[in-house]
C-alpha positions in Angstrom: -22.6 -5.6 7.3 -23.8 -6.3 3.7 -26.9 -4.7 2.4 -29.9 -7.2 2.3 -29.1 -8.4 -1.2 -30.3 -12.0 -0.4 -33.8 -10.7 0.6 -34.3 -8.9 -2.7 -33.3 -11.0 -5.7 -33.3 -8.0 -8.1 -30.9 -6.2 -5.8 -28.4 -9.1 -5.9 -28.8 -9.3 -9.6 -28.0 -5.6 -9.9 -25.0 -6.1 -7.7 -23.6 -8.8 -9.9 -24.2 -6.7 -12.9 -22.3 -3.7 -11.4 -19.4 -5.9 -10.3 -19.2 -7.2 -13.9 -19.3 -3.7 -15.4 -16.3 -2.7 -13.2 -14.2 -5.7 -14.2 -11.4 -6.6 -14.2 -10.8 -6.5 -10.4 -7.5 -7.0 -8.7 -8.9 -7.3 -5.2 -11.1 -10.3 -4.7 -13.8 -9.2 -2.2 -16.8 -11.3 -1.4 -20.1 -9.3 -1.4 -23.3 -11.1 -0.6 -21.7 -14.4 -1.8 -20.4 -12.9 -5.0 -16.6 -12.8 -5.5 -15.3 -9.8 -7.5 -12.2 -11.7 -8.8 -12.8 -15.5 -8.3 -10.2 -16.5 -10.9 -7.4 -14.3 -9.7 -3.9 -15.5 -10.7 -2.7 -15.2 -7.1 -5.6 -17.2 -5.7 -7.9 -15.5 -3.1 -6.0 -12.2 -3.3 -5.3 -10.2 -1.2 -7.0 -12.2 1.6 -4.4 -15.0 1.4 -1.7 -12.4 1.8 -3.6 -10.5 4.5 -3.8 -13.7 6.5 0.0 -13.9 6.6 0.6 -10.6 8.2 -2.6 -9.2 9.8 -1.2 -10.1 13.3 1.4 -7.3 13.2 -1.3 -4.7 13.1 -3.2 -3.6 16.3 -6.4 -5.6 16.7 -8.2 -2.6 18.0 -8.1 0.6 15.8 -11.0 2.2 17.6 -11.1 5.9 16.7 -7.8 5.9 14.7 -7.6 7.6 11.4 -6.3 5.7 8.3 -5.0 6.8 4.9 -4.9 4.1 2.3 -2.6 5.1 -0.6 -3.3 3.2 -3.8 -6.4 1.7 -2.2 -7.4 -0.3 -5.3 -10.9 -1.8 -4.6 -10.6 -1.1 -0.9 -9.8 -4.5 0.6 -7.4 -3.2 3.2 -9.5 -0.1 4.1 -12.4 -2.5 4.7 -10.3 -4.6 7.0 -9.3 -1.5 9.0 -13.0 -0.6 9.4 -13.6 -4.1 10.7 -11.0 -3.4 13.4 -12.9 -0.2 14.4 -10.9 2.5 12.5 -12.6 5.9 12.5 -11.9 8.2 9.6 -10.6 6.5 6.5 -9.3 8.4 3.5 -8.6 6.1 0.5 -6.9 7.4 -2.6 -6.0 6.0 -6.0 -5.1 7.5 -9.3 -7.1 5.0 -11.3 -10.8 6.0 -11.6 -11.9 2.4 -12.1 -10.4 1.4 -8.8 -12.1 4.3 -7.0 -15.4 3.2 -8.6 -14.8 -0.3 -7.3 -14.1 0.9 -3.8 -17.2 3.0 -3.9 -19.3 0.0 -4.7 -17.6 -2.1 -2.0 -18.1 0.4 0.8 -21.7 1.1 -0.3 -22.4 -2.6 -0.3 -21.1 -3.0 3.3 -22.8 0.2 4.5 -19.5 1.7 5.6 -18.1 5.2 5.2 -14.8 6.2 3.6 -13.6 9.3 2.0 -12.6 8.1 -1.5 -10.6 10.4 -3.7 -8.8 10.1 -7.0 -5.4 11.3 -6.1 -1.8 10.3 -6.7 0.8 9.7 -4.0 2.5 12.8 -5.3 -0.6 14.8 -4.3 -0.4 14.0 -0.6 0.2 17.5 0.5 -3.2 18.5 -0.8 -4.9 16.4 1.9 -3.8 18.8 4.6 -4.0 16.3 7.5 -2.0 13.5 9.2 -3.2 10.0 10.0 -2.5 7.5 12.8 -2.0 4.7 10.3 -0.9 5.0 6.6 -1.3 2.0 4.3 1.2 2.0 1.5 0.6 -1.5 0.0 1.7 -2.6 -3.5 2.4 0.9 -4.8 6.2 1.5 -4.3 7.4 -0.5 -7.3 4.9 1.1 -9.6 6.4 4.6 -9.1 8.9 6.4 -11.2 9.9 8.3 -8.1 9.6 5.9 -5.2 11.9 7.7 -2.7 10.0 10.9 -3.3 6.8 9.1 -2.4 8.3 8.0 1.0 9.5 11.5 1.7 6.1 12.9 1.0 4.4 10.4 3.2 6.8 11.3 6.1 6.6 15.0 5.4 2.8 15.4 5.0 0.6 12.6 6.1 2.2 10.0 8.5 1.7 10.6 12.2 2.6 7.2 13.7 2.4 3.9 11.9 2.8 2.9 8.3 2.0 -0.6 6.8 4.3 -1.0 3.8 4.5 -3.7 1.1 6.5 -3.9 -2.1 7.3 -6.5 -4.6 10.9 -7.7 -4.0 13.3 -9.6 -6.2 16.9 -10.6 -5.8 18.9 -11.7 -2.7 16.6 -11.8 0.4 19.5 -11.5 2.8 19.5 -8.6 5.3 22.8 -6.8 4.9 24.3 -4.3 7.4 25.8 -1.3 5.6 28.5 0.9 7.2 27.8 4.5 7.8 30.4 5.5 5.2 32.6 3.7 2.6 35.8 4.9 1.0 35.5 6.0 -2.7 38.0 3.3 -3.6 36.0 0.5 -2.0 34.0 -1.3 -4.8 33.6 -4.9 -3.4 30.4 -4.2 -1.5 28.6 -3.4 -4.8 29.4 -6.9 -6.0 27.5 -8.4 -3.1 24.0 -9.4 -4.4 22.6 -8.5 -0.9 23.8 -4.9 -1.2 20.8 -2.5 -1.2 19.6 -2.2 -4.8 16.7 -1.2 -6.9 16.3 -3.2 -10.0 15.2 -0.8 -12.8 12.7 -2.1 -15.3 13.1 -0.2 -18.6 10.3 -1.9 -20.5 7.8 -4.2 -18.9 7.7 -6.8 -16.1 4.9 -9.2 -15.8 3.3 -7.5 -18.8 2.9 -4.3 -16.7 4.4 -1.1 -18.0 4.0 0.5 -14.5 6.6 -1.7 -12.8 9.6 0.6 -12.6 11.9 -0.2 -9.6 11.9 -3.6 -7.8 14.1 -3.6 -4.7 15.8 -6.5 -3.0 15.2 -6.9 0.7 18.1 -4.7 1.8 17.0 -2.0 -0.7 13.4 -1.9 0.7 14.7 -1.7 4.3 17.3 0.9 3.5 14.8 3.1 1.7 12.4 3.0 4.7 15.1 3.8 7.2 16.5 6.7 5.1 13.0 8.2 4.8 12.4 8.2 8.5 10.5 5.0 9.1 11.8 2.5 11.7 10.9 -1.1 11.0 9.0 -2.6 13.9 7.8 -5.8 12.4 8.5 -7.8 9.3 5.8 -10.3 8.4 5.6 -12.1 5.1 8.7 -11.6 2.9 7.8 -8.1 1.7 5.5 -6.6 4.3 6.7 -4.2 7.0 5.1 -2.4 9.9 7.0 0.9 10.5 6.9 3.7 13.0 7.5 7.3 11.9 10.7 8.7 13.5 12.9 11.7 12.7 14.4 11.6 9.3 18.2 11.0 9.3 20.0 14.3 9.4 21.9 13.6 6.2 18.6 13.4 4.2 17.0 16.7 3.3 13.2 16.8 3.3 11.5 17.5 -0.1 10.8 21.1 -1.0 7.3 22.5 0.0 4.6 21.9 -2.5 2.0 24.7 -3.1 -1.5 23.5 -2.3 
């Protein structure tokens, strides 16, 4: 529930000022009738996207723990709280996003453990979570498969909600367990699992590094020990943690 901003005009004015001071916002969140990013290039983002896939998550998260990796302003953590989630840890490497999330959770009188951490720092958390949110982070990473390995090795205990930007052929392609060295034709198939490498910038963003096609996303998840249980929206997956394939070695231990 929002704080009583409407009852105290000065409080609402202060809220609007704080929202403006923390601009720009990537998550549009309505607080006491004030939208944090009303002119977002993607519309009402991420609510419009959330409405496309929210049905694949359990309606009741009562008592479940949640880790939100790359939480941004906290939209998805907030939605998990609305479904009854218990402990929420939300991390982001950008201090401005953490400050935005702090404002959001304070405004809604909700608790979350907000920390400035990178996905590569997951071992330092020292705990596992019933649900891991890994939304809109994968393609911003120089080492995306390492990130999935660290999630599996250190923090995932059951479910992971995963989203990544995808480009290229959207066909789901079955790949054989092995291929002869002389076989080259599969690599000419645009649906073959691939990560498109961005050397410079994509969408004016220097942090866009690897953008997979659909087969690439799904192969990366499977190889890291995440079985795909539901695929909603073109680039959103609900996964369940399973044993890592035997041919994939876990990452080396990280000193904490």
